[in-house]
C-alpha positions as CSV (number, residue, x, y, z in Angstrom):
1,X,0.0,0.0,0.0
2,X,1.3,3.5,-0.8
3,X,2.2,6.3,1.5
4,X,2.6,9.9,0.5
5,X,5.0,12.1,2.5
6,X,3.6,15.6,2.3
7,X,5.9,18.4,3.3
8,X,4.2,21.6,4.2
9,X,7.2,23.8,5.0
10,X,7.9,26.8,2.7
11,X,11.6,26.4,3.6
12,X,14.3,24.0,2.3
13,X,15.9,22.6,4.3
14,X,13.6,22.5,7.3
15,X,13.3,20.6,10.6
16,X,9.8,19.4,9.7
17,X,10.9,18.0,6.3
18,X,13.9,16.2,7.9
19,X,11.6,14.6,10.5
20,X,9.2,13.7,7.7
21,X,12.0,11.9,5.7
22,X,13.2,10.2,8.8
23,X,9.7,8.8,9.3
24,X,9.7,7.8,5.7
25,X,12.9,5.8,6.2
26,X,11.4,4.0,9.2
27,X,8.3,3.1,7.2
28,X,10.5,1.9,4.3
29,X,12.4,-0.3,6.8
30,X,9.1,-2.0,7.6
31,X,8.5,-2.7,3.9
32,X,6.2,0.2,3.1
33,X,6.8,2.0,-0.2
34,X,6.3,5.8,-0.2
35,X,6.7,8.8,-2.4
36,X,7.0,12.5,-1.4
37,X,5.6,15.8,-2.3
38,X,6.9,19.1,-1.1
39,X,4.3,21.9,-1.4
40,X,7.1,24.4,-1.9
41,X,7.8,22.8,-5.3
42,X,4.3,23.6,-6.6
43,X,3.8,26.8,-8.7
44,X,3.1,29.5,-6.2
45,X,0.7,31.5,-8.4
46,X,-1.4,28.4,-9.2
47,X,-1.4,27.4,-5.6
48,X,-2.5,30.8,-4.2
49,X,-5.1,31.2,-6.9
50,X,-6.5,27.7,-6.3
51,X,-5.9,26.6,-9.9
52,X,-6.5,22.9,-9.6
53,X,-6.3,22.6,-13.4
54,X,-2.7,23.6,-13.6
55,X,-0.7,20.5,-14.6
56,X,1.7,20.3,-11.6
57,X,-1.2,21.0,-9.2
58,X,-3.3,18.4,-10.9
59,X,-0.5,15.7,-10.6
60,X,-0.1,16.6,-6.9
61,X,-3.8,16.2,-6.2
62,X,-3.7,12.9,-8.1
63,X,-0.9,11.7,-5.9
64,X,-3.0,12.4,-2.8
65,X,-5.9,10.6,-4.3
66,X,-3.7,7.6,-5.1
67,X,-2.2,7.2,-1.6
68,X,-3.5,4.9,1.1
69,X,-2.0,7.0,3.8
70,X,-0.3,10.4,4.2
71,X,2.3,11.6,6.6
72,X,1.8,15.4,6.7
73,X,4.6,17.5,8.1
74,X,4.3,21.2,8.9
75,X,6.1,23.9,10.9
76,X,3.9,25.8,13.3
77,X,3.6,29.6,12.7
78,X,1.6,31.8,15.0
79,X,-0.2,28.7,16.6
80,X,-1.2,27.3,13.2
81,X,0.1,25.1,10.4
82,X,1.8,26.6,7.4
83,X,-0.2,28.8,4.9
84,X,1.3,26.8,2.0
85,X,-0.2,23.6,3.5
86,X,-3.5,25.3,4.0
87,X,-3.6,26.5,0.4
88,X,-3.0,23.0,-0.8
89,X,-5.5,21.3,1.4
90,X,-8.1,23.9,0.2
91,X,-7.7,22.4,-3.3
92,X,-8.8,18.9,-2.2
93,X,-12.4,17.9,-2.8
94,X,-14.6,17.7,0.3
95,X,-13.9,14.0,0.6
96,X,-10.3,14.3,-0.5
97,X,-8.9,12.2,2.3
98,X,-11.6,9.6,2.4
99,X,-10.4,6.1,3.2
100,X,-6.9,7.4,4.1
101,X,-4.9,7.1,7.3
102,X,-3.2,10.4,8.2
103,X,-0.2,10.8,10.5
104,X,0.3,14.5,11.3
105,X,3.7,15.8,12.5
106,X,4.9,19.3,13.3
107,X,7.9,21.2,14.5
108,X,7.9,24.6,16.4
109,X,10.2,26.8,18.4
110,X,8.6,26.1,21.7
111,X,6.2,23.9,23.6
112,X,3.6,26.7,23.7
113,X,2.5,25.5,20.2
114,X,2.0,21.9,21.4
115,X,-1.8,21.9,20.7
116,X,-1.6,23.5,17.3
117,X,-2.0,20.2,15.5
118,X,-5.0,19.2,17.4
119,X,-6.8,22.5,17.4
120,X,-5.8,23.8,13.9
121,X,-4.9,20.9,11.6
122,X,-6.8,17.9,12.9
123,X,-10.3,19.4,12.4
124,X,-9.4,20.2,8.7
125,X,-8.2,16.6,8.1
126,X,-11.4,15.2,9.7
127,X,-13.5,17.6,7.6
128,X,-11.8,16.1,4.5
129,X,-13.2,12.8,5.7
130,X,-9.9,11.1,6.6
131,X,-10.5,7.5,7.6
132,X,-8.4,7.9,10.7
133,X,-6.1,10.7,12.0
134,X,-3.4,9.1,14.1
135,X,-2.0,10.7,17.3
136,X,0.1,13.7,16.3
137,X,3.9,13.9,16.7
138,X,5.1,17.3,17.8
139,X,8.6,18.4,18.6
140,X,10.5,21.6,19.2
141,X,13.7,22.7,17.5
142,X,15.6,21.8,20.7
143,X,14.4,18.2,20.5
144,X,15.6,17.7,16.9
145,X,19.2,18.2,15.9
146,X,20.9,17.8,12.5
147,X,24.5,16.8,11.9
148,X,25.9,16.6,8.4
149,X,27.8,13.4,9.3
150,X,25.5,11.7,11.7
151,X,22.2,12.8,10.3
152,X,19.1,13.4,12.4
153,X,19.2,13.1,16.2
154,X,16.0,13.1,18.2
155,X,15.5,13.5,21.9
156,X,14.5,10.2,23.5
157,X,11.0,11.2,24.2
158,X,10.4,12.3,20.5
159,X,12.1,9.2,19.2
160,X,9.7,7.1,21.2
161,X,6.7,9.1,19.9
162,X,7.9,8.8,16.3
163,X,8.4,5.1,16.8
164,X,4.9,4.7,18.2
165,X,3.4,6.7,15.3
166,X,5.3,4.6,12.7
167,X,4.3,1.4,14.3
168,X,0.6,2.4,14.5
169,X,0.5,3.5,10.9
170,X,2.4,0.4,9.7
171,X,0.0,-1.8,11.6
172,X,-3.1,-0.2,10.2
173,X,-1.8,-0.5,6.7
174,X,-0.9,-4.1,7.1
175,X,-4.3,-4.8,8.6
176,X,-6.0,-3.1,5.7
177,X,-3.9,-5.0,3.2
178,X,-4.7,-8.3,4.7
179,X,-8.3,-7.4,4.6
180,X,-8.2,-7.0,0.9
181,X,-8.1,-3.2,0.7
182,X,-7.2,-1.9,-2.7
183,X,-3.6,-0.8,-3.5
184,X,-3.2,2.5,-5.3
185,X,-0.5,3.4,-7.7
186,X,1.9,6.2,-6.8
187,X,1.3,9.5,-8.6
188,X,3.4,10.1,-11.7
189,X,5.1,13.1,-10.3
190,X,6.2,11.4,-7.1
191,X,9.9,11.0,-6.4
192,X,11.5,7.8,-5.1
193,X,12.7,7.7,-1.5
194,X,16.3,8.8,-1.0
195,X,18.8,8.7,1.8
196,X,18.0,11.3,4.5
197,X,21.4,12.7,4.5
198,X,21.6,13.0,0.7
199,X,18.3,14.9,0.3
200,X,18.4,18.6,-0.6
201,X,16.1,19.4,2.4
202,X,19.1,18.6,4.5
203,X,21.6,21.4,3.8
204,X,22.9,23.3,6.7
205,X,19.8,25.0,8.2
206,X,17.5,24.6,11.1
207,X,14.4,26.2,9.7
208,X,11.1,24.8,11.0
């Protein structure tokens, strides 16, 4: 079954994108194939004007439709998820997440934004008729450190939450597959998974 890694940060590299790719690697180690989509790569004018007929936007929407599950990553700005992610989610049809499992993750500068996912993003995902929105994974910039040689280093509590989220999503997908759920093809624009340290999101920066 296919998983789409959806990066909502307007910055490259970013902490949220690094965490997203780390989760993708953990899922791949469990035998789950995934593709990725960075909203920053979509045409800004088409995205802001809600042009769902623009070819790149259309392929991105098709990738969401084809996925069995999404891992959605966003930085938290002013107690809410990114505007770029909001603009993209607004392009989805009312039932755009129907029959899909969603694992939301976020990074922020402080613990004061801890509830942003539950109060801001989760209601939108549920309104789009997601089959199940899993327990959110939230971490601050102090709990996530990047090293060009060693890669991503997570605080023990965050590593445990990430592990729990990955195991829950993996279990749900395996259960769905064993129950005869349909397997979707990956969207034509989607890029194959790459090593976390080799990805362009992972230059020297600590943006959210």
